[in-house]
C-alpha positions in Angstrom: 0.0 0.0 0.0 1.2 3.5 -0.8 0.8 5.0 2.6 1.7 8.5 1.7 -0.8 8.6 -1.2 -3.5 7.1 1.0 -2.8 9.8 3.6 -3.1 12.5 1.0 -6.4 11.1 -0.3 -7.8 10.7 3.2 -7.0 14.4 3.9 -8.7 15.5 0.7 -11.8 13.4 1.6 -12.1 15.1 5.0 -11.5 18.6 3.6 -13.9 18.2 0.7 -16.5 16.2 2.6 -17.0 13.8 -0.3 -15.3 10.9 -2.1 -16.5 12.4 -5.4 -15.1 15.8 -4.7 -11.8 14.3 -3.5 -11.7 12.4 -6.7 -12.2 15.6 -8.8 -9.5 17.5 -6.9 -6.9 14.7 -7.1 -7.5 13.4 -10.6 -8.2 9.8 -9.4 -11.4 8.0 -10.1 -14.0 7.7 -7.3 -13.6 3.9 -7.1 -9.9 4.3 -6.7 -10.4 6.9 -3.9 -12.8 4.5 -2.2 -10.3 1.6 -2.5 -7.5 3.6 -1.0 -9.6 4.6 1.9 -10.7 1.0 2.6 -7.1 -0.1 2.4 -5.9 2.6 4.8 -8.6 1.6 7.3 -7.6 -2.0 7.1 -3.9 -1.1 7.4 -4.6 0.9 10.6 -7.1 -1.5 12.0 -9.7 1.1 12.7 -12.6 3.0 11.1 -11.7 6.5 10.1 -15.0 7.8 8.7 -18.7 7.2 9.3 -20.3 6.9 5.9 -24.0 7.4 5.1 -25.8 8.0 1.9 -25.9 11.8 2.7 -22.7 12.6 4.5 -19.3 11.6 5.9 -18.1 12.3 9.4 -14.9 11.6 11.2 -14.7 9.0 13.9 -12.7 9.8 17.0 -9.8 7.8 15.6 -10.3 9.4 12.3 -10.1 12.9 13.7 -6.8 12.1 15.6 -5.3 10.5 12.4 -6.4 13.5 10.3 -4.6 15.9 12.6 -1.4 13.8 12.4 -1.7 13.5 8.6 -1.9 17.3 8.2 1.2 17.8 10.3 3.2 15.0 8.6 2.2 16.0 5.0 3.0 19.6 5.7 6.4 18.7 7.0 7.1 16.6 3.9 5.9 19.3 1.5 8.1 21.9 3.3 11.1 19.6 3.3 10.7 18.9 -0.4 10.4 22.6 -1.2 13.5 23.5 0.7 15.6 20.7 -0.8 14.5 21.4 -4.4 15.1 25.2 -4.2 11.4 25.7 -4.7 11.6 29.4 -5.3 13.1 28.6 -8.7 11.4 25.3 -9.4 8.0 25.9 -7.8 5.4 23.7 -9.6 2.0 22.2 -9.4 -1.6 23.4 -9.8 -2.5 26.6 -8.0 -6.3 27.4 -7.8 -7.3 31.0 -7.1 -10.7 32.6 -6.9 -11.5 36.3 -7.0 -14.1 38.8 -8.1 -14.5 39.1 -11.8 -13.7 42.8 -12.1 -10.6 42.5 -10.0 -9.4 39.6 -12.1 -9.9 41.4 -15.4 -8.7 44.9 -14.5 -5.9 44.2 -12.0 -4.6 40.7 -11.9 -4.8 39.3 -15.4 -3.0 42.3 -17.0 -0.1 41.7 -14.6 -0.2 37.9 -14.7 2.5 37.4 -17.4 5.1 38.4 -14.8 4.0 35.6 -12.4 3.8 33.0 -15.2 7.2 34.0 -16.5 8.7 33.8 -13.0 7.2 30.4 -12.2 6.5 28.6 -15.5 5.9 25.2 -13.8 3.0 26.5 -11.7 -0.3 25.7 -13.4 -2.4 28.8 -12.5 -6.1 28.1 -12.5 -8.3 31.3 -12.0 -12.0 31.2 -11.3 -14.0 34.3 -11.0 -17.1 35.0 -8.9 -18.4 37.7 -6.5 -20.1 35.0 -4.4 -18.7 33.4 -1.3 -17.4 29.9 -2.0 -16.3 27.0 0.2 -12.5 27.2 -0.1 -11.9 23.7 1.3 -14.9 22.0 -0.3 -14.1 23.3 -3.8 -10.4 22.5 -3.6 -9.4 26.2 -4.0 -6.0 27.2 -2.7 -7.0 30.8 -1.9 -9.6 33.4 -2.6 -9.3 37.2 -2.9 -12.2 39.1 -1.3 -13.1 42.8 -0.7 -14.8 44.0 2.4 -15.2 43.0 6.1 -14.6 39.3 6.6 -16.9 36.8 8.2 -15.5 34.4 10.9 -15.1 31.6 8.4 -12.1 29.9 10.1 -9.9 30.8 7.2 -6.5 32.6 7.5 -6.7 36.1 6.1 -3.7 38.2 4.8 -4.6 41.8 4.0 -3.0 43.0 0.7 -4.7 46.4 0.2 -7.9 48.4 0.4 -10.2 50.1 -2.1 -12.1 53.3 -1.9 -15.7 53.8 -3.1 -16.8 56.5 -5.5 -20.2 57.9 -6.5 -20.3 59.2 -10.0 -22.3 59.8 -13.1 -21.9 60.7 -16.8 -21.9 64.5 -17.6 -25.0 63.9 -19.7 -26.9 62.6 -16.7 -25.7 65.5 -14.5 -26.8 68.0 -17.2 -30.3 66.6 -17.1 -30.7 66.1 -13.4 -28.2 68.4 -11.7 -25.4 67.5 -9.3 -26.3 66.2 -5.8 -24.7 68.5 -3.1 -25.5 66.3 -0.1 -26.6 62.8 0.6 -30.2 63.8 1.1 -30.3 65.1 -2.5 -30.0 61.5 -3.7 -33.7 60.9 -3.1 -34.4 63.1 -6.1 -32.0 61.3 -8.3 -32.0 58.2 -10.5 -29.5 55.5 -9.7 -28.3 52.2 -11.2 -28.5 49.4 -8.7 -26.0 46.6 -8.3 -27.5 43.2 -7.4 -25.6 41.2 -4.8 -24.5 37.8 -6.0 -25.1 36.4 -2.6 -28.6 37.8 -1.9 -29.9 38.8 -5.3 -31.0 42.1 -3.8 -29.7 45.6 -4.6 -26.7 46.7 -2.5 -27.2 49.6 -0.2 -25.1 52.7 -0.6 -22.9 53.9 2.3 -21.7 57.4 3.2 -20.2 59.1 6.2 -22.4 62.0 7.4 -21.5 63.9 10.6 -19.0 61.3 11.5 -21.5 58.4 11.4 -21.9 55.7 8.7 -25.2 56.1 6.9 -26.6 53.3 4.8 -29.1 54.2 2.1 -31.2 51.7 0.1 -31.4 53.2 -3.4 -34.1 53.0 -6.1 -33.6 53.0 -9.8 -35.2 51.6 -13.0 -32.0 49.6 -13.9 -30.2 46.9 -12.0 -27.3 44.7 -13.1 -25.1 42.0 -11.5 -21.8 42.5 -13.2 -19.3 45.2 -12.4 -18.3 46.0 -16.0 -22.0 46.2 -17.0 -22.5 48.5 -14.0 -19.9 51.0 -15.2 -21.3 50.7 -18.7 -24.6 51.9 -17.4 -23.0 54.9 -15.8 -21.2 55.7 -19.1 -24.5 55.5 -20.9 -26.0 58.1 -18.7 -28.6 55.8 -17.0 -27.9 57.3 -13.5 -25.6 57.6 -10.6 -23.5 54.6 -9.6 -21.4 53.7 -6.5 -18.5 51.3 -6.9 -14.8 50.8 -6.4 -12.5 53.7 -7.4 -10.1 51.4 -9.3 -12.9 50.6 -11.8 -13.9 54.2 -12.3 -10.5 56.0 -12.3 -9.8 55.7 -16.1 -13.3 57.1 -16.9 -12.9 59.9 -14.3 -9.6 61.0 -15.8 -11.1 61.0 -19.3 -14.0 63.0 -17.9 -16.5 60.4 -19.3 -17.7 60.2 -15.7 -17.8 62.9 -12.9 -17.4 62.2 -9.2 -20.0 63.6 -6.8 -20.4 63.6 -3.0 -16.7 62.8 -2.6 -16.6 64.4 0.9 -19.1 61.8 2.1 -17.2 58.7 0.9 -17.3 55.8 3.3 -14.0 54.4 4.7 -11.8 52.2 2.4 -12.7 48.5 2.3 -10.0 45.9 3.0 -8.8 43.5 0.3 -7.7 40.1 1.6 -6.3 36.8 0.5 -8.0 33.9 2.4 -6.8 30.3 2.6 -7.2 27.2 4.7 -5.4 27.1 8.1 -2.8 24.5 7.3 0.2 24.3 9.6 2.6 24.8 6.6 1.6 27.2 3.9 2.3 25.6 0.5 5.2 27.3 -1.2 3.4 28.0 -4.5 0.7 29.7 -2.5 3.2 31.8 -0.6 4.7 32.9 -3.9 1.4 34.0 -5.2 0.5 35.9 -2.0 3.8 37.7 -2.1 3.3 38.5 -5.8 -0.2 39.8 -5.5 0.7 41.8 -2.4 3.5 43.5 -4.3 1.1 44.1 -7.2 -1.4 45.9 -5.0 1.3 47.8 -3.1 2.5 49.4 -6.3 -0.9 51.0 -7.0 -1.9 53.8 -4.6 -5.6 53.4 -5.5 -5.4 49.8 -4.3 -4.0 51.0 -1.0 -7.1 53.1 -0.2 -5.6 56.4 -1.4 -7.4 58.9 -3.6 -6.0 59.2 -7.2 -3.9 62.3 -7.7 -5.4 65.0 -9.8 -9.0 63.9 -9.8 -11.5 66.6 -9.1 -15.2 66.2 -8.2 -17.9 67.2 -10.6 -18.6 71.0 -10.9 -22.1 72.3 -10.6 -23.6 72.1 -14.1 -23.8 75.3 -16.1 -24.7 76.1 -19.6 -21.1 76.5 -21.1 -19.9 73.3 -19.5 -22.9 71.3 -20.6 -24.1 72.6 -24.0 -27.1 70.3 -24.0 -28.4 71.9 -20.7 -30.0 74.8 -22.5 -32.1 72.4 -24.5 -33.0 70.1 -21.7 -33.5 72.4 -18.8 -37.1 73.2 -19.6 -38.1 69.5 -19.7 -36.6 68.8 -16.3 -37.4 71.9 -14.4 
């Protein structure tokens, strides 16, 4: 019996909660996984898992053995990494999950530098704004924005992002520029649907030193960050989202920022991963790389971009179409 392989399979079964998911994450067939588990139990002379048609659960012996397996396998991986000079020869599959917009606008454009530095790492990137089961889905780490739940995962903060409220000049020409948060009740907004709840996200501002959460109403709602920005560019209404998505359009003046003095505090960006005793070296390399990537961009460290000015109060000369439209919207 290949004891080391059986230990690794047993750990994957426990972490994924299923023989089938353990099979998917290891590349072995489900019957092969089941055979290895039975052989391991026979070798040890004890039952490791309680199996029903619906779920698996660790026995007392199984829990003890699992803890030892995690320790031993971590030490073996760490030893192999140090002996093989893993910084130069890091290899294997690395599964990362992050929000779609962050992947497309920040990580993927810089990814060639990581691939060139570690060509033997097979980088698998999945994108979603929803919360996922890191262990159950066999993902090495996830990148998330915002306050973290107590998920039992280890979190490494790599940056922070500011939120911005803005609109197209054409929209501001028709509806005017809100001067305070209360003015928003007279404005049209584009809502962003939460991937977790399916409901529109509330907008947050700091008013008089207190955080104020405002549910917003609007005739259009989307569930994709790029589509959300496209709605703003089309003049469909005010939007509120991360500054890093809006900065290019603010600099080109396709969008104008409003209510900047009421912006809520920056939201943290973190890498989350399972609490293994030894952090896999390929994962450490990625965390170091993405941390450096974020550190080089002030906008991803919660700072306001240099040179950006909020929207001026609309006037005729700045908005030629205002003279035509003002009568309709008075």
